[in-house]
C-alpha positions as CSV (number, residue, x, y, z in Angstrom):
1,M,-5.9,-17.2,22.9
2,R,-5.8,-17.2,19.1
3,G,-8.3,-14.4,18.5
4,P,-11.1,-14.3,15.9
5,L,-10.6,-16.2,12.6
6,V,-11.1,-13.6,9.9
7,L,-11.2,-14.0,6.1
8,G,-10.0,-11.0,4.1
9,I,-10.8,-10.3,0.5
10,E,-8.8,-7.7,-1.6
11,T,-9.8,-6.8,-5.2
12,S,-9.1,-3.1,-5.5
13,C,-6.8,-3.2,-8.5
14,D,-5.0,-6.1,-10.3
15,E,-4.4,-8.6,-7.4
16,T,-7.1,-11.0,-6.4
17,A,-6.1,-11.7,-2.9
18,I,-7.5,-13.8,0.0
19,G,-6.0,-13.8,3.5
20,I,-6.9,-15.6,6.7
21,V,-5.8,-14.6,10.1
22,A,-6.4,-15.8,13.6
23,G,-6.3,-12.6,15.7
24,R,-2.8,-11.3,14.7
25,T,-1.4,-14.6,13.4
26,L,-1.3,-15.0,9.6
27,L,-2.6,-18.4,8.5
28,A,-2.9,-17.9,4.7
29,N,-2.1,-15.3,2.1
30,V,-3.0,-16.2,-1.5
31,I,-2.5,-13.7,-4.3
32,A,-3.5,-14.2,-8.0
33,S,-2.1,-11.3,-10.0
34,S,-3.3,-10.2,-13.5
35,V,-0.3,-7.9,-13.9
36,D,1.0,-9.8,-16.9
37,E,-2.3,-9.2,-18.7
38,H,-1.9,-5.4,-18.3
39,A,1.8,-5.2,-19.1
40,R,1.4,-4.8,-22.8
41,F,-0.8,-1.8,-22.2
42,G,1.7,-0.1,-19.9
43,G,-0.8,0.1,-17.0
44,V,-3.8,-1.5,-15.4
45,V,-6.9,-1.8,-17.7
46,P,-10.0,-1.7,-15.4
47,E,-12.2,-4.0,-17.5
48,I,-9.4,-6.6,-17.8
49,A,-8.8,-6.4,-14.0
50,S,-12.5,-7.0,-13.2
51,R,-12.7,-10.0,-15.5
52,A,-9.5,-11.5,-14.0
53,H,-11.0,-11.1,-10.5
54,L,-14.1,-13.0,-11.5
55,E,-12.0,-15.9,-12.8
56,A,-9.5,-16.0,-9.9
57,I,-11.5,-15.3,-6.7
58,Q,-13.0,-18.8,-6.2
59,P,-9.8,-20.7,-6.7
60,A,-7.9,-18.2,-4.5
61,L,-10.5,-18.7,-1.8
62,A,-10.3,-22.5,-2.0
63,Q,-6.5,-22.3,-1.8
64,A,-6.5,-20.0,1.2
65,L,-8.8,-22.2,3.1
66,K,-6.6,-25.2,2.3
67,D,-3.4,-23.4,3.3
68,A,-5.0,-22.3,6.7
69,G,-6.4,-25.7,7.4
70,V,-9.9,-24.4,8.0
71,T,-13.4,-24.5,6.4
72,L,-15.8,-21.6,5.7
73,R,-17.8,-22.6,8.7
74,D,-14.8,-22.0,10.9
75,I,-14.7,-18.3,9.9
76,D,-15.8,-15.8,12.6
77,A,-16.0,-12.7,10.4
78,V,-15.4,-11.6,6.8
79,A,-13.5,-8.4,5.9
80,V,-13.3,-6.9,2.4
81,T,-11.8,-3.8,0.8
82,A,-14.7,-1.4,0.1
83,G,-12.4,1.3,-1.4
84,P,-10.6,3.1,-2.7
85,G,-9.9,1.4,-6.0
86,L,-11.3,0.5,-9.4
87,I,-15.0,0.3,-8.9
88,G,-15.6,-2.7,-11.1
89,A,-12.8,-4.6,-9.4
90,L,-14.0,-3.6,-5.9
91,L,-17.5,-4.9,-6.7
92,V,-16.2,-8.4,-7.4
93,G,-14.7,-8.5,-3.9
94,T,-17.6,-6.8,-2.1
95,S,-20.2,-9.0,-3.7
96,T,-18.3,-12.1,-2.9
97,A,-17.8,-11.0,0.7
98,A,-21.4,-10.0,1.2
99,G,-22.6,-13.4,-0.2
100,L,-20.3,-15.3,2.2
101,A,-21.3,-13.2,5.2
102,L,-25.0,-13.7,4.4
103,G,-24.7,-17.4,3.7
104,L,-22.5,-18.1,6.8
105,G,-24.4,-15.7,9.1
106,R,-21.2,-13.9,10.0
107,P,-20.5,-10.2,10.4
108,I,-18.9,-8.3,7.6
109,Y,-16.3,-5.5,7.9
110,A,-16.1,-3.3,4.8
111,V,-12.7,-1.6,5.3
112,N,-10.4,0.9,3.8
113,H,-7.7,-0.4,1.5
114,L,-5.2,2.3,2.7
115,A,-5.8,1.7,6.4
116,A,-5.4,-2.0,5.7
117,H,-1.9,-1.5,4.3
118,I,-0.9,0.0,7.6
119,S,-2.7,-2.5,9.8
120,V,-0.7,-5.4,8.2
121,D,2.2,-4.3,10.4
122,Y,0.4,-5.7,13.4
123,L,0.7,-9.2,12.0
124,T,4.5,-9.1,12.6
125,H,4.5,-8.3,16.3
126,S,2.3,-8.3,19.4
127,N,2.7,-4.6,20.4
128,A,-0.3,-2.7,21.6
129,I,-2.1,-0.3,19.1
130,E,-0.4,3.0,19.7
131,P,0.0,6.4,18.0
132,T,2.3,6.3,15.0
133,I,3.2,8.2,11.9
134,A,2.5,6.3,8.7
135,L,4.1,6.9,5.4
136,L,1.8,5.2,2.9
137,V,3.4,4.9,-0.6
138,S,1.8,2.9,-3.4
139,G,0.9,3.1,-7.1
140,G,-2.1,5.3,-6.5
141,H,-1.4,7.0,-3.1
142,S,1.4,8.9,-1.3
143,S,0.3,10.1,2.1
144,L,1.5,11.0,5.5
145,L,-0.9,10.0,8.2
146,K,-1.2,10.3,12.0
147,I,-2.6,7.1,13.4
148,D,-4.0,7.4,16.9
149,D,-5.9,4.1,16.6
150,I,-5.8,2.1,13.3
151,T,-9.4,0.9,13.9
152,H,-10.9,4.3,14.8
153,S,-8.8,7.4,14.3
154,I,-6.6,8.4,11.3
155,T,-5.6,12.0,10.5
156,K,-4.2,12.9,7.1
157,L,-1.3,15.2,7.4
158,G,-0.3,15.5,3.8
159,A,-0.6,13.8,0.4
160,T,0.7,14.0,-3.1
161,M,-0.4,17.0,-5.2
162,D,0.1,15.1,-8.5
163,D,1.5,11.7,-9.2
164,A,1.9,9.2,-6.4
165,A,5.4,7.8,-5.9
166,G,4.4,4.5,-7.5
167,E,3.0,6.3,-10.6
168,A,6.2,8.2,-10.9
169,F,8.2,5.0,-10.9
170,D,5.9,3.5,-13.6
171,K,6.2,6.6,-15.8
172,I,10.0,6.8,-15.6
173,A,10.3,3.1,-16.2
174,R,8.3,3.5,-19.3
175,I,10.6,6.3,-20.5
176,L,13.6,4.1,-19.8
177,D,11.9,1.2,-21.6
178,L,12.1,-1.0,-18.5
179,G,8.6,-2.4,-18.7
180,F,5.6,-2.5,-16.3
181,P,5.3,-2.4,-13.3
182,G,8.0,0.2,-13.0
183,G,8.8,0.0,-9.3
184,P,10.5,-3.4,-9.2
185,A,12.2,-2.8,-12.6
186,I,13.8,0.5,-11.4
187,D,14.8,-1.0,-8.1
188,R,16.7,-3.8,-9.9
189,I,18.6,-1.7,-12.3
190,A,19.3,1.1,-9.8
191,R,21.4,-1.4,-7.8
192,E,24.0,-1.2,-10.7
193,G,23.9,2.6,-10.8
194,N,25.3,5.6,-8.8
195,P,22.5,7.4,-6.9
196,S,24.6,10.6,-6.7
197,A,25.4,10.6,-10.5
198,I,22.6,13.1,-11.3
199,D,21.2,15.8,-9.0
200,F,17.5,15.5,-9.7
201,P,15.2,18.0,-7.9
202,R,13.4,17.3,-4.7
203,G,9.9,18.5,-4.9
204,L,8.3,20.7,-2.2
205,T,11.5,21.0,-0.2
206,T,12.3,24.7,-0.5
207,S,12.0,26.8,2.7
208,G,8.7,28.2,1.5
209,D,7.4,24.7,0.9
210,W,8.3,23.6,4.3
211,K,6.3,26.5,5.7
212,T,3.1,26.0,3.6
213,R,3.1,22.3,2.6
214,P,5.5,20.5,5.0
215,Y,3.9,17.1,4.6
216,D,2.8,17.2,0.9
217,F,4.5,15.6,-2.0
218,S,5.0,16.5,-5.7
219,F,6.8,14.3,-8.2
220,S,5.7,16.0,-11.5
221,G,8.8,18.3,-11.5
222,L,11.1,15.3,-10.9
223,K,9.5,13.4,-13.7
224,T,9.9,16.3,-16.1
225,A,13.6,16.8,-15.0
226,V,14.3,13.1,-15.8
227,A,12.7,13.4,-19.2
228,R,14.6,16.5,-20.1
229,Y,17.9,15.0,-18.9
230,L,17.3,12.0,-21.2
231,E,16.6,14.3,-24.2
232,N,19.7,16.4,-23.6
233,T,22.1,13.5,-22.8
234,P,22.1,10.9,-25.6
235,T,24.8,8.9,-24.0
236,Y,23.2,8.6,-20.6
237,A,23.7,5.5,-18.4
238,K,20.4,3.9,-17.7
239,A,21.4,2.5,-14.3
240,D,22.6,5.9,-13.1
241,V,19.4,7.6,-14.2
242,A,17.3,5.0,-12.4
243,A,19.4,5.2,-9.2
244,S,19.4,9.0,-9.2
245,F,15.7,9.2,-9.8
246,Q,15.0,6.6,-7.1
247,E,17.2,8.5,-4.7
248,A,15.3,11.7,-5.3
249,V,12.0,10.0,-4.6
250,V,13.2,8.2,-1.5
251,D,15.0,11.2,-0.1
252,V,11.8,13.3,-0.2
253,L,9.6,10.6,1.2
254,L,11.8,10.2,4.3
255,Q,12.5,13.9,4.8
256,K,8.8,14.5,5.1
257,A,8.1,11.4,7.2
258,L,10.8,12.2,9.7
259,A,9.7,15.8,9.9
260,A,6.2,14.6,10.7
261,C,7.6,12.4,13.5
262,K,9.6,15.3,15.0
263,D,6.8,17.8,14.8
264,S,4.2,15.5,16.3
265,G,6.4,14.2,19.0
266,I,5.6,10.6,17.9
267,D,8.8,8.4,17.8
268,R,7.3,5.6,15.7
269,L,7.1,5.4,11.9
270,V,5.3,2.7,9.8
271,I,6.1,2.6,6.1
272,A,3.5,0.7,4.1
273,G,2.2,0.2,0.5
274,G,3.7,-1.3,-2.6
275,V,6.6,1.2,-2.8
276,A,7.6,0.1,0.8
277,A,9.0,-3.0,-0.9
278,N,11.7,-0.8,-2.6
279,S,15.1,-1.9,-1.3
280,R,16.6,1.6,-1.3
281,L,13.7,3.1,0.7
282,R,14.0,0.3,3.3
283,A,17.7,0.7,3.7
284,L,17.7,4.5,3.9
285,A,14.8,4.5,6.3
286,E,16.7,2.2,8.6
287,Q,19.7,4.5,8.6
288,R,17.8,7.7,9.1
289,C,15.4,6.4,11.7
290,A,18.2,5.0,13.7
291,R,20.0,8.3,13.6
292,A,16.8,10.2,14.6
293,K,16.0,7.6,17.3
294,I,12.7,6.8,15.6
295,A,11.3,3.2,15.9
296,L,10.8,2.0,12.3
297,A,8.3,-0.7,11.2
298,I,8.1,-1.9,7.6
299,P,6.1,-5.1,6.7
300,E,8.0,-7.8,4.8
301,P,8.0,-7.1,1.1
302,A,5.4,-9.8,0.4
303,L,3.0,-7.9,2.7
304,C,3.7,-4.5,1.2
305,T,1.9,-5.0,-2.1
306,D,-1.8,-5.5,-2.2
307,N,-2.8,-8.7,-0.4
308,G,-5.7,-10.3,1.5
309,A,-3.7,-10.6,4.7
310,M,-3.8,-6.9,5.3
311,V,-7.6,-6.8,4.9
312,A,-8.1,-9.7,7.2
313,S,-5.7,-8.1,9.7
314,L,-7.7,-4.9,9.8
315,G,-10.9,-6.9,10.1
316,A,-9.5,-8.8,13.1
317,L,-8.3,-5.6,14.8
318,M,-11.9,-4.2,14.3
319,V,-13.3,-7.3,16.0
320,L,-10.8,-7.3,18.8
321,S,-11.4,-3.5,19.4
322,G,-15.2,-4.0,19.6
323,R,-15.9,-1.9,16.5
324,P,-19.3,-2.3,14.9
325,A,-19.7,-4.5,11.8
326,S,-20.8,-3.0,8.5
327,P,-24.3,-3.5,7.1
328,L,-24.7,-6.1,4.4
329,A,-26.0,-3.5,2.1
330,F,-23.0,-1.1,1.6
331,D,-21.6,0.8,-1.4
332,A,-18.1,0.3,-2.7
333,S,-16.3,3.6,-3.1
334,S,-13.6,4.2,-5.7
335,S,-12.5,7.4,-3.8
336,M,-13.0,6.3,-0.2
337,P,-11.0,8.7,2.0
338,V,-8.4,7.2,4.3
339,E,-10.1,8.8,7.4
340,A,-13.1,6.5,6.7
341,I,-11.5,3.3,8.1
342,S,-14.6,1.2,7.6
343,L,-18.2,1.5,6.5
C-alpha cells in the first residue's frame, strides 16, 4: 500500500520548496533558493524572500508534479508550513496551499516547520513512530526535544538562550570573511584546519549549568571568544579558527543531546535542521552515539536544509495517524511554538 499522496509546500525563509510523497515514499523534492539574492546583504532580507517566493512557487509546483509523474487531481491532501518563519514568506505558501486545497476539495494540514524537520527522517525507513530525542539545529533554532509521537506529542527540553547554532556559524563566517551562508563555508575550510588548535569555550557546560540548564544552549560567549582571539592574534590561521570554532559548537550540541538520551532513558537520537548537514557534526555524532549505544538517525544532507519533502512527510504522517485536518481559514504564525505540531 503506497499511502496517501501528499503535496508539501515550504516557504518559511529563503527556499521555495515543493515536495510530494506517497505515504513514506519520496516522489519529488524541488527547491528554488533565493540565497544568492541575500548574500550581498550578509543575511536574509524578508521582503526579497517574499518576492522570490511569489516568482518561484508556480514553476516549482509544476516541476514537482512532473518529477512525481502525477497531476494535481491525484493529490489526496495538501500540507504547508504555517510557522515559524518570516511572516511575508509564510503567507505566500499558506495562500497557495489554501487555494489548492479549496480548488481541489482536498484536506489541508497547516504544520510546524520545526516538527517537519524531524519528520523527514521517516522518509528514509519504515520504522514505527516511537519515542525519540531530537536535536534540532538550524539557522534560527537550536532545541532539544522529546518526541513521543511526531504527529501529536512534542516536549521541549531545552533551547538556545541567544544565537542559534546556525546564526553563530553565519556571524563567525562574516568575521572570517567567508561569505553567506556561513555554515557550508566554515564546514569546507574547517576540513583543512586543526579542531584542537584553539581551546574555545563550551557554553553552559559548567557543573552549575548542568544542574540548572542541562539542555539549554548559549553560543554568545563562544562568538565573543572567537572575535577576541582574532583581534589579539594577527597571524591567525583561518582554517584552524574555523575548525576550532566548529568543534566547540558540535561538542556542546552532542554533549547536551546525549545527556538528554541518558536522562530520559530513550536510546534513539534524531538530528535534524540545516546544521545537521555539517560534516563534523555527522561524523562525531556517529562516533559518540556508537560509544553510548544510542541509535542515531540523521537525514541525508539534501533533506536537512529547508525542503518541501519534510512538510509533505509530516502531512502524510498526520493523515496516516488519523489526525484532524486544519480549517481552510488559519493564520500563519512567525513564532509558532514547536509543541504546536499543526493548526
